[in-house]
N, CA, C and O atoms as a Tinker XYZ file with bonds, in Angstrom:
   388  protein
     1  N      0.812000   -1.187000    0.000000    73     2
     2  CA     0.000000    0.000000    0.000000    64     1     3
     3  C      0.857000    1.253000    0.000000    63     2     4     5
     4  O      0.452000    2.264000   -0.574000    81     3
     5  N      2.037000    1.221000    0.629000    73     3     6
     6  CA     2.923000    2.379000    0.627000    64     5     7
     7  C      3.443000    2.640000   -0.774000    63     6     8     9
     8  O      3.544000    3.794000   -1.190000    81     7
     9  N      3.777000    1.582000   -1.509000    73     7    10
    10  CA     4.277000    1.771000   -2.870000    64     9    11
    11  C      3.217000    2.370000   -3.779000    63    10    12    13
    12  O      3.550000    3.120000   -4.696000    81    11
    13  N      1.953000    2.057000   -3.547000    73    11    14
    14  CA     0.874000    2.673000   -4.331000    64    13    15
    15  C      0.810000    4.171000   -4.076000    63    14    16    17
    16  O      0.611000    4.948000   -5.010000    81    15
    17  N      0.976000    4.582000   -2.833000    73    15    18
    18  CA     0.962000    6.011000   -2.521000    64    17    19
    19  C      2.149000    6.714000   -3.171000    63    18    20    21
    20  O      2.016000    7.835000   -3.662000    81    19
    21  N      3.300000    6.063000   -3.176000    73    19    22
    22  CA     4.472000    6.657000   -3.809000    64    21    23
    23  C      4.268000    6.849000   -5.303000    63    22    24    25
    24  O      4.686000    7.863000   -5.861000    81    23
    25  N      3.632000    5.891000   -5.949000    73    23    26
    26  CA     3.450000    5.980000   -7.396000    64    25    27
    27  C      2.457000    7.054000   -7.797000    63    26    28    29
    28  O      2.507000    7.537000   -8.928000    81    27
    29  N      1.553000    7.443000   -6.903000    73    27    30
    30  CA     0.552000    8.460000   -7.231000    64    29    31
    31  C      0.934000    9.858000   -6.743000    63    30    32    33
    32  O      0.123000   10.781000   -6.814000    81    31
    33  N      2.137000   10.016000   -6.257000    73    31    34
    34  CA     2.552000   11.311000   -5.715000    64    33    35
    35  C      2.758000   12.330000   -6.826000    63    34    36    37
    36  O      3.422000   12.048000   -7.824000    81    35
    37  N      2.182000   13.518000   -6.648000    73    35    38
    38  CA     2.388000   14.589000   -7.625000    64    37    39
    39  C      2.462000   15.937000   -6.923000    63    38    40    41
    40  O      1.974000   16.936000   -7.452000    81    39
    41  N      3.060000   15.977000   -5.750000    73    39    42
    42  CA     3.103000   17.214000   -4.974000    64    41    43
    43  C      4.458000   17.879000   -5.087000    63    42    44    45
    44  O      5.409000   17.285000   -5.597000    81    43
    45  N      4.549000   19.122000   -4.608000    73    43    46
    46  CA     5.798000   19.864000   -4.616000    64    45    47
    47  C      6.717000   19.413000   -3.502000    63    46    48    49
    48  O      6.315000   18.652000   -2.622000    81    47
    49  N      7.945000   19.882000   -3.541000    73    47    50
    50  CA     8.952000   19.418000   -2.591000    64    49    51
    51  C      8.637000   19.797000   -1.150000    63    50    52    53
    52  O      8.971000   19.046000   -0.233000    81    51
    53  N      7.996000   20.952000   -0.929000    73    51    54
    54  CA     7.710000   21.366000    0.446000    64    53    55
    55  C      6.426000   20.746000    0.989000    63    54    56    57
    56  O      6.239000   20.704000    2.205000    81    55
    57  N      5.555000   20.273000    0.141000    73    55    58
    58  CA     4.306000   19.681000    0.614000    64    57    59
    59  C      4.350000   18.162000    0.612000    63    58    60    61
    60  O      3.408000   17.515000    1.071000    81    59
    61  N      5.418000   17.593000    0.108000    73    59    62
    62  CA     5.506000   16.136000   -0.006000    64    61    63
    63  C      5.521000   15.463000    1.367000    63    62    64    65
    64  O      5.026000   14.345000    1.508000    81    63
    65  N      6.075000   16.119000    2.365000    73    63    66
    66  CA     6.135000   15.509000    3.697000    64    65    67
    67  C      4.744000   15.293000    4.268000    63    66    68    69
    68  O      4.452000   14.232000    4.821000    81    67
    69  N      3.891000   16.293000    4.137000    73    67    70
    70  CA     2.537000   16.205000    4.698000    64    69    71
    71  C      1.640000   15.293000    3.869000    63    70    72    73
    72  O      0.834000   14.544000    4.420000    81    71
    73  N      1.776000   15.354000    2.558000    73    71    74
    74  CA     0.840000   14.625000    1.702000    64    73    75
    75  C      1.297000   13.218000    1.337000    63    74    76    77
    76  O      0.469000   12.397000    0.941000    81    75
    77  N      2.591000   12.913000    1.457000    73    75    78
    78  CA     3.069000   11.591000    1.058000    64    77    79
    79  C      3.811000   10.868000    2.178000    63    78    80    81
    80  O      3.457000    9.744000    2.533000    81    79
    81  N      4.823000   11.500000    2.726000    73    79    82
    82  CA     5.679000   10.815000    3.695000    64    81    83
    83  C      4.919000   10.462000    4.967000    63    82    84    85
    84  O      5.029000    9.345000    5.473000    81    83
    85  N      4.154000   11.410000    5.478000    73    83    86
    86  CA     3.409000   11.168000    6.718000    64    85    87
    87  C      2.397000   10.026000    6.570000    63    86    88    89
    88  O      2.372000    9.141000    7.425000    81    87
    89  N      1.560000   10.006000    5.520000    73    87    90
    90  CA     0.641000    8.874000    5.353000    64    89    91
    91  C      1.365000    7.537000    5.155000    63    90    92    93
    92  O      0.902000    6.504000    5.639000    81    91
    93  N      2.493000    7.556000    4.449000    73    91    94
    94  CA     3.256000    6.319000    4.257000    64    93    95
    95  C      3.819000    5.807000    5.575000    63    94    96    97
    96  O      3.791000    4.606000    5.846000    81    95
    97  N      4.330000    6.722000    6.394000    73    95    98
    98  CA     4.848000    6.319000    7.697000    64    97    99
    99  C      3.729000    5.785000    8.588000    63    98   100   101
   100  O      3.924000    4.821000    9.328000    81    99
   101  N      2.563000    6.414000    8.513000    73    99   102
   102  CA     1.419000    5.948000    9.299000    64   101   103
   103  C      1.040000    4.525000    8.883000    63   102   104   105
   104  O      0.786000    3.674000    9.735000    81   103
   105  N      1.002000    4.268000    7.571000    73   103   106
   106  CA     0.685000    2.925000    7.079000    64   105   107
   107  C      1.749000    1.911000    7.492000    63   106   108   109
   108  O      1.425000    0.782000    7.859000    81   107
   109  N      3.018000    2.315000    7.432000    73   107   110
   110  CA     4.096000    1.405000    7.808000    64   109   111
   111  C      4.031000    1.061000    9.295000    63   110   112   113
   112  O      4.193000   -0.099000    9.674000    81   111
   113  N      3.795000    2.065000   10.131000    73   111   114
   114  CA     3.696000    1.820000   11.576000    64   113   115
   115  C      2.470000    0.971000   11.889000    63   114   116   117
   116  O      2.526000    0.092000   12.748000    81   115
   117  N      1.362000    1.228000   11.196000    73   115   118
   118  CA     0.146000    0.431000   11.412000    64   117   119
   119  C      0.392000   -1.034000   11.074000    63   118   120   121
   120  O     -0.019000   -1.923000   11.820000    81   119
   121  N      1.061000   -1.287000    9.953000    73   119   122
   122  CA     1.264000   -2.680000    9.541000    64   121   123
   123  C      2.337000   -3.387000   10.363000    63   122   124   125
   124  O      2.280000   -4.606000   10.525000    81   123
   125  N      3.309000   -2.648000   10.884000    73   123   126
   126  CA     4.389000   -3.288000   11.626000    64   125   127
   127  C      4.161000   -3.284000   13.133000    63   126   128   129
   128  O      4.623000   -4.194000   13.822000    81   127
   129  N      3.460000   -2.281000   13.661000    73   127   130
   130  CA     3.267000   -2.205000   15.110000    64   129   131
   131  C      1.767000   -2.235000   15.392000    63   130   132   133
   132  O      1.151000   -3.299000   15.322000    81   131
   133  N      1.173000   -1.093000   15.707000    73   131   134
   134  CA    -0.269000   -1.055000   15.971000    64   133   135
   135  C     -0.854000    0.267000   15.499000    63   134   136   137
   136  O     -0.130000    1.224000   15.225000    81   135
   137  N     -2.171000    0.300000   15.409000    73   135   138
   138  CA    -2.878000    1.525000   15.036000    64   137   139
   139  C     -2.676000    2.598000   16.101000    63   138   140   141
   140  O     -2.614000    3.788000   15.791000    81   139
   141  N     -2.577000    2.172000   17.342000    73   139   142
   142  CA    -2.377000    3.124000   18.439000    64   141   143
   143  C     -1.069000    3.902000   18.266000    63   142   144   145
   144  O     -1.025000    5.113000   18.483000    81   143
   145  N     -0.016000    3.203000   17.876000    73   143   146
   146  CA     1.262000    3.874000   17.640000    64   145   147
   147  C      1.210000    4.738000   16.386000    63   146   148   149
   148  O      1.858000    5.782000   16.323000    81   147
   149  N      0.455000    4.315000   15.405000    73   147   150
   150  CA     0.334000    5.082000   14.165000    64   149   151
   151  C     -0.341000    6.423000   14.405000    63   150   152   153
   152  O     -0.077000    7.387000   13.685000    81   151
   153  N     -1.203000    6.495000   15.402000    73   151   154
   154  CA    -1.865000    7.765000   15.713000    64   153   155
   155  C     -0.864000    8.820000   16.174000    63   154   156   157
   156  O     -1.111000   10.017000   16.032000    81   155
   157  N      0.256000    8.381000   16.720000    73   155   158
   158  CA     1.286000    9.321000   17.165000    64   157   159
   159  C      1.935000   10.046000   15.986000    63   158   160   161
   160  O      2.443000   11.157000   16.139000    81   159
   161  N      1.918000    9.420000   14.819000    73   159   162
   162  CA     2.492000   10.036000   13.620000    64   161   163
   163  C      1.747000   11.324000   13.280000    63   162   164   165
   164  O      2.344000   12.267000   12.760000    81   163
   165  N      0.455000   11.369000   13.569000    73   163   166
   166  CA    -0.340000   12.565000   13.275000    64   165   167
   167  C      0.150000   13.782000   14.049000    63   166   168   169
   168  O     -0.086000   14.916000   13.631000    81   167
   169  N      0.824000   13.565000   15.162000    73   167   170
   170  CA     1.294000   14.678000   16.005000    64   169   171
   171  C      2.544000   15.359000   15.459000    63   170   172   173
   172  O      2.903000   16.443000   15.919000    81   171
   173  N      3.201000   14.749000   14.499000    73   171   174
   174  CA     4.441000   15.311000   13.959000    64   173   175
   175  C      4.107000   16.462000   13.012000    63   174   176   177
   176  O      3.391000   16.253000   12.033000    81   175
   177  N      4.614000   17.689000   13.281000    73   175   178
   178  CA     4.303000   18.830000   12.414000    64   177   179
   179  C      5.146000   18.812000   11.144000    63   178   180   181
   180  O      6.362000   18.995000   11.204000    81   179
   181  N      4.517000   18.597000   10.011000    73   179   182
   182  CA     5.228000   18.562000    8.735000    64   181   183
   183  C      4.531000   19.409000    7.678000    63   182   184   185
   184  O      4.563000   19.057000    6.499000    81   183
   185  N      3.921000   20.487000    8.056000    73   183   186
   186  CA     3.227000   21.307000    7.068000    64   185   187
   187  C      4.233000   22.007000    6.167000    63   186   188   189
   188  O      5.412000   22.116000    6.506000    81   187
   189  N      3.762000   22.482000    5.010000    73   187   190
   190  CA     4.655000   23.162000    4.076000    64   189   191
   191  C      5.253000   24.419000    4.698000    63   190   192   193
   192  O      6.386000   24.784000    4.385000    81   191
   193  N      4.499000   25.085000    5.578000    73   191   194
   194  CA     5.021000   26.284000    6.241000    64   193   195
   195  C      6.153000   25.924000    7.195000    63   194   196   197
   196  O      7.147000   26.644000    7.286000    81   195
   197  N      6.002000   24.818000    7.900000    73   195   198
   198  CA     7.040000   24.382000    8.831000    64   197   199
   199  C      8.321000   24.058000    8.080000    63   198   200   201
   200  O      9.404000   24.483000    8.481000    81   199
   201  N      8.200000   23.309000    6.998000    73   199   202
   202  CA     9.378000   22.920000    6.221000    64   201   203
   203  C     10.014000   24.139000    5.573000    63   202   204   205
   204  O     11.237000   24.276000    5.586000    81   203
   205  N      9.200000   25.031000    5.003000    73   203   206
   206  CA     9.734000   26.254000    4.394000    64   205   207
   207  C     10.474000   27.095000    5.425000    63   206   208   209
   208  O     11.537000   27.646000    5.137000    81   207
   209  N      9.916000   27.193000    6.617000    73   207   210
   210  CA    10.556000   27.969000    7.682000    64   209   211
   211  C     11.889000   27.346000    8.079000    63   210   212   213
   212  O     12.873000   28.057000    8.279000    81   211
   213  N     11.923000   26.013000    8.194000    73   211   214
   214  CA    13.164000   25.341000    8.566000    64   213   215
   215  C     14.233000   25.513000    7.494000    63   214   216   217
   216  O     15.402000   25.722000    7.817000    81   215
   217  N     13.848000   25.429000    6.226000    73   215   218
   218  CA    14.796000   25.639000    5.131000    64   217   219
   219  C     15.343000   27.063000    5.180000    63   218   220   221
   220  O     16.544000   27.280000    5.018000    81   219
   221  N     14.459000   28.024000    5.405000    73   219   222
   222  CA    14.879000   29.429000    5.499000    64   221   223
   223  C     15.801000   29.639000    6.699000    63   222   224   225
   224  O     16.803000   30.347000    6.592000    81   223
   225  N     15.474000   29.033000    7.832000    73   223   226
   226  CA    16.316000   29.147000    9.025000    64   225   227
   227  C     17.711000   28.575000    8.777000    63   226   228   229
   228  O     18.712000   29.173000    9.172000    81   227
   229  N     17.774000   27.411000    8.118000    73   227   230
   230  CA    19.074000   26.810000    7.817000    64   229   231
   231  C     19.876000   27.687000    6.868000    63   230   232   233
   232  O     21.085000   27.844000    7.032000    81   231
   233  N     19.204000   28.255000    5.878000    73   231   234
   234  CA    19.870000   29.142000    4.930000    64   233   235
   235  C     20.431000   30.370000    5.631000    63   234   236   237
   236  O     21.576000   30.756000    5.396000    81   235
   237  N     19.630000   30.980000    6.488000    73   235   238
   238  CA    20.094000   32.153000    7.239000    64   237   239
   239  C     21.259000   31.810000    8.155000    63   238   240   241
   240  O     22.204000   32.590000    8.279000    81   239
   241  N     21.197000   30.651000    8.794000    73   239   242
   242  CA    22.287000   30.230000    9.667000    64   241   243
   243  C     23.582000   30.074000    8.875000    63   242   244   245
   244  O     24.635000   30.547000    9.301000    81   243
   245  N     23.500000   29.406000    7.717000    73   243   246
   246  CA    24.695000   29.197000    6.889000    64   245   247
   247  C     25.286000   30.525000    6.428000    63   246   248   249
   248  O     26.501000   30.715000    6.466000    81   247
   249  N     24.428000   31.436000    5.995000    73   247   250
   250  CA    24.896000   32.748000    5.550000    64   249   251
   251  C     25.563000   33.507000    6.701000    63   250   252   253
   252  O     26.648000   34.064000    6.530000    81   251
   253  N     24.926000   33.530000    7.853000    73   251   254
   254  CA    25.488000   34.231000    9.009000    64   253   255
   255  C     26.796000   33.608000    9.479000    63   254   256   257
   256  O     27.723000   34.319000    9.866000    81   255
   257  N     26.870000   32.291000    9.446000    73   255   258
   258  CA    28.091000   31.599000    9.859000    64   257   259
   259  C     29.234000   31.894000    8.890000    63   258   260   261
   260  O     30.369000   32.101000    9.318000    81   259
   261  N     28.943000   31.915000    7.594000    73   259   262
   262  CA    29.965000   32.245000    6.604000    64   261   263
   263  C     30.480000   33.666000    6.813000    63   262   264   265
   264  O     31.689000   33.898000    6.797000    81   263
   265  N     29.578000   34.605000    7.005000    73   263   266
   266  CA    29.969000   35.996000    7.240000    64   265   267
   267  C     30.802000   36.107000    8.514000    63   266   268   269
   268  O     31.809000   36.814000    8.537000    81   267
   269  N     30.393000   35.419000    9.560000    73   267   270
   270  CA    31.136000   35.454000   10.822000    64   269   271
   271  C     32.554000   34.916000   10.640000    63   270   272   273
   272  O     33.519000   35.513000   11.118000    81   271
   273  N     32.671000   33.786000    9.947000    73   271   274
   274  CA    33.995000   33.188000    9.742000    64   273   275
   275  C     34.886000   34.057000    8.862000    63   274   276   277
   276  O     36.093000   34.138000    9.085000    81   275
   277  N     34.291000   34.712000    7.856000    73   275   278
   278  CA    35.083000   35.594000    7.001000    64   277   279
   279  C     35.573000   36.813000    7.772000    63   278   280   281
   280  O     36.684000   37.291000    7.541000    81   279
   281  N     34.757000   37.312000    8.679000    73   279   282
   282  CA    35.148000   38.487000    9.467000    64   281   283
   283  C     36.285000   38.180000   10.432000    63   282   284   285
   284  O     37.136000   39.035000   10.674000    81   283
   285  N     36.309000   36.976000   10.984000    73   283   286
   286  CA    37.357000   36.648000   11.956000    64   285   287
   287  C     38.577000   35.991000   11.310000    63   286   288   289
   288  O     39.563000   35.714000   11.992000    81   287
   289  N     38.520000   35.745000   10.016000    73   287   290
   290  CA    39.619000   35.088000    9.317000    64   289   291
   291  C     40.859000   35.976000    9.304000    63   290   292   293
   292  O     40.773000   37.166000    9.000000    81   291
   293  N     42.008000   35.399000    9.634000    73   291   294
   294  CA    43.267000   36.140000    9.627000    64   293   295
   295  C     43.786000   36.345000    8.213000    63   294   296   297
   296  O     44.480000   37.323000    7.937000    81   295
   297  N     43.452000   35.433000    7.330000    73   295   298
   298  CA    44.028000   35.444000    5.989000    64   297   299
   299  C     43.129000   36.097000    4.953000    63   298   300   301
   300  O     43.555000   36.299000    3.816000    81   299
   301  N     41.916000   36.426000    5.308000    73   299   302
   302  CA    40.993000   37.001000    4.334000    64   301   303
   303  C     40.568000   35.958000    3.314000    63   302   304   305
   304  O     40.660000   34.757000    3.566000    81   303
   305  N     40.113000   36.413000    2.185000    73   303   306
   306  CA    39.724000   35.482000    1.140000    64   305   307
   307  C     39.861000   36.165000   -0.210000    63   306   308   309
   308  O     39.889000   37.392000   -0.299000    81   307
   309  N     39.946000   35.361000   -1.255000    73   307   310
   310  CA    40.005000   35.877000   -2.620000    64   309   311
   311  C     39.003000   35.122000   -3.468000    63   310   312   313
   312  O     38.613000   33.997000   -3.156000    81   311
   313  N     38.599000   35.763000   -4.539000    73   311   314
   314  CA    37.709000   35.119000   -5.502000    64   313   315
   315  C     38.415000   35.114000   -6.844000    63   314   316   317
   316  O     38.777000   36.169000   -7.366000    81   315
   317  N     38.611000   33.936000   -7.400000    73   315   318
   318  CA    39.233000   33.829000   -8.710000    64   317   319
   319  C     38.132000   33.725000   -9.754000    63   318   320   321
   320  O     37.249000   32.873000   -9.656000    81   319
   321  N     38.192000   34.598000  -10.753000    73   319   322
   322  CA    37.172000   34.623000  -11.794000    64   321   323
   323  C     37.821000   34.253000  -13.117000    63   322   324   325
   324  O     38.815000   34.856000  -13.522000    81   323
   325  N     37.265000   33.281000  -13.772000    73   323   326
   326  CA    37.741000   32.857000  -15.082000    64   325   327
   327  C     36.941000   33.597000  -16.140000    63   326   328   329
   328  O     35.718000   33.466000  -16.200000    81   327
   329  N     37.618000   34.372000  -16.974000    73   327   330
   330  CA    36.907000   35.212000  -17.935000    64   329   331
   331  C     36.126000   34.419000  -18.982000    63   330   332   333
   332  O     35.221000   34.968000  -19.610000    81   331
   333  N     36.448000   33.159000  -19.182000    73   331   334
   334  CA    35.713000   32.384000  -20.181000    64   333   335
   335  C     34.329000   31.969000  -19.691000    63   334   336   337
   336  O     33.475000   31.598000  -20.498000    81   335
   337  N     34.100000   32.025000  -18.403000    73   335   338
   338  CA    32.804000   31.584000  -17.872000    64   337   339
   339  C     31.854000   32.724000  -17.559000    63   338   340   341
   340  O     30.704000   32.493000  -17.186000    81   339
   341  N     32.327000   33.955000  -17.707000    73   339   342
   342  CA    31.490000   35.094000  -17.360000    64   341   343
   343  C     31.151000   35.926000  -18.593000    63   342   344   345
   344  O     31.974000   36.089000  -19.494000    81   343
   345  N     29.957000   36.437000  -18.615000    73   343   346
   346  CA    29.564000   37.349000  -19.687000    64   345   347
   347  C     29.904000   38.778000  -19.276000    63   346   348   349
   348  O     30.363000   39.009000  -18.158000    81   347
   349  N     29.686000   39.719000  -20.154000    73   347   350
   350  CA    29.961000   41.130000  -19.867000    64   349   351
   351  C     29.128000   41.610000  -18.682000    63   350   352   353
   352  O     29.623000   42.354000  -17.835000    81   351
   353  N     27.873000   41.192000  -18.618000    73   351   354
   354  CA    27.019000   41.604000  -17.500000    64   353   355
   355  C     27.540000   41.066000  -16.176000    63   354   356   357
   356  O     27.452000   41.739000  -15.148000    81   355
   357  N     28.077000   39.861000  -16.202000    73   355   358
   358  CA    28.635000   39.291000  -14.978000    64   357   359
   359  C     29.834000   40.095000  -14.492000    63   358   360   361
   360  O     30.001000   40.299000  -13.290000    81   359
   361  N     30.683000   40.561000  -15.438000    73   359   362
   362  CA    31.833000   41.380000  -15.059000    64   361   363
   363  C     31.390000   42.680000  -14.413000    63   362   364   365
   364  O     31.994000   43.135000  -13.442000    81   363
   365  N     30.336000   43.275000  -14.951000    73   363   366
   366  CA    29.825000   44.517000  -14.374000    64   365   367
   367  C     29.341000   44.280000  -12.945000    63   366   368   369
   368  O     29.571000   45.103000  -12.058000    81   367
   369  N     28.673000   43.157000  -12.733000    73   367   370
   370  CA    28.197000   42.829000  -11.390000    64   369   371
   371  C     29.367000   42.609000  -10.437000    63   370   372   373
   372  O     29.360000   43.100000   -9.308000    81   371
   373  N     30.366000   41.869000  -10.899000    73   371   374
   374  CA    31.517000   41.574000  -10.043000    64   373   375
   375  C     32.282000   42.839000   -9.675000    63   374   376   377
   376  O     32.850000   42.923000   -8.586000    81   375
   377  N     32.302000   43.818000  -10.568000    73   375   378
   378  CA    33.021000   45.051000  -10.259000    64   377   379
   379  C     32.333000   45.825000   -9.140000    63   378   380   381
   380  O     32.964000   46.634000   -8.460000    81   379
   381  N     31.034000   45.576000   -8.949000    73   379   382
   382  CA    30.313000   46.228000   -7.861000    64   381   383
   383  C     30.661000   45.628000   -6.510000    63   382   384   385
   384  O     30.524000   46.280000   -5.475000    81   383
   385  N     31.115000   44.379000   -6.527000    73   383   386
   386  CA    31.471000   43.720000   -5.276000    64   385   387
   387  C     32.724000   44.345000   -4.725000    63   386   388
   388  O     33.204000   43.937000   -3.668000    81   387
C-alpha cells in the first residue's frame, strides 16, 4: 500500500512531507506495530510552512556563519574569476562587489 501512494505522488517538494511521507509512515507503523502507535504520527508537524521555515532558518544560519567566519579570518579570502565563464554583465556585477 505504501508503494501505491508513492506511485501516485504529484506534490511539490515542500508539501511532499505532509501529503506523502506522513501517510506512508502511518501505514508502515500500522502494519508493523499497531494503530495506536500510528496515531502518534499525526502529532508530527510537517506542514509546508514548517518545512519552508526550517529551510529558510538553515539558509540564514549558513549565511550568518559564513559571514562570521570571514570576518574573523586572519588570511581574508580571494575570488578567482575565469573570464571564459562570465559574460559582460557578470563582469559589471563583479566590479560592484
